[in-house]
C-alpha positions in Angstrom: -15.1 -9.8 6.7 -17.1 -7.9 9.3 -18.6 -5.5 6.8 -21.4 -7.8 5.9 -22.3 -8.5 9.6 -25.7 -7.1 10.4 -26.2 -6.7 14.2 -29.7 -5.4 13.8 -30.8 -9.0 13.3 -30.0 -9.7 16.9 -33.3 -9.1 18.8 -31.9 -8.9 22.3 -30.4 -5.4 23.0 -28.0 -6.6 25.6 -26.5 -9.3 23.4 -26.3 -6.8 20.5 -24.4 -4.3 22.6 -22.0 -7.0 24.0 -21.2 -8.3 20.5 -20.5 -4.8 19.3 -18.2 -4.2 22.3 -16.4 -7.5 21.6 -16.0 -6.6 17.9 -14.5 -3.2 18.8 -12.1 -4.9 21.2 -11.0 -7.4 18.6 -10.5 -4.5 16.1 -8.4 -2.6 18.7 -6.3 -5.7 19.5 -5.7 -6.4 15.8 -4.5 -2.8 15.4 -2.3 -3.0 18.4 -0.8 -6.2 17.1 0.0 -4.7 13.7 1.7 -1.7 15.4 3.7 -4.0 17.7 4.8 -6.2 14.8 6.1 -3.1 13.0 7.9 -1.9 16.1 9.5 -5.3 16.6 10.7 -5.4 13.1 12.3 -2.0 13.5 14.0 -3.1 16.7 15.3 -6.2 15.0 16.7 -4.1 12.1 18.4 -1.8 14.6 19.9 -4.8 16.5 21.2 -6.2 13.2 22.6 -2.8 12.3 24.4 -2.5 15.6 25.9 -6.0 15.1 27.4 -4.8 11.8 25.1 -6.7 9.6 23.6 -5.1 6.5 20.1 -3.8 7.0 17.0 -4.4 4.9 17.5 -3.0 1.4 15.5 0.1 0.5 13.8 -1.0 -2.7 12.0 1.7 -4.5 8.7 0.9 -6.3 8.0 1.5 -9.9 7.0 5.1 -10.4 6.0 6.9 -13.6 8.9 9.0 -14.8 8.6 12.3 -16.6 8.5 11.9 -20.4 12.0 11.8 -21.9 12.8 14.8 -24.1 14.6 14.3 -27.3 18.3 13.9 -26.3 19.5 12.8 -29.7 23.1 13.7 -30.5 22.4 13.5 -34.2 23.1 17.3 -34.8 26.4 17.1 -33.0 27.4 14.0 -35.0 26.7 15.9 -38.3 28.7 18.9 -37.1 31.7 16.7 -36.4 31.6 15.2 -39.9 32.6 18.6 -41.4 35.8 18.6 -43.3 38.7 18.7 -41.0 41.8 20.5 -42.2 44.9 18.8 -41.0 47.9 20.9 -40.4 50.6 20.4 -43.1 54.1 19.6 -41.8 56.8 21.3 -43.6 
């Protein structure tokens, strides 16, 4: 938004300096507002927790997992198909 703003086009040095100060102030206020909103949400969550309500769920994002190694049980299945000798009752 403000990246394309060129203050050098303003000829008057006083006006350029005042605009720069105002923009810095707006940026600081926006940052303070974001931090305050985060803190307010944390406090709301804490109040709800103290009231016994469930908090906000912790949802994990999609992350790449390590490649799955071959966990086939095919070898074990073939071993179990060997002839089983049943005990003979006398």
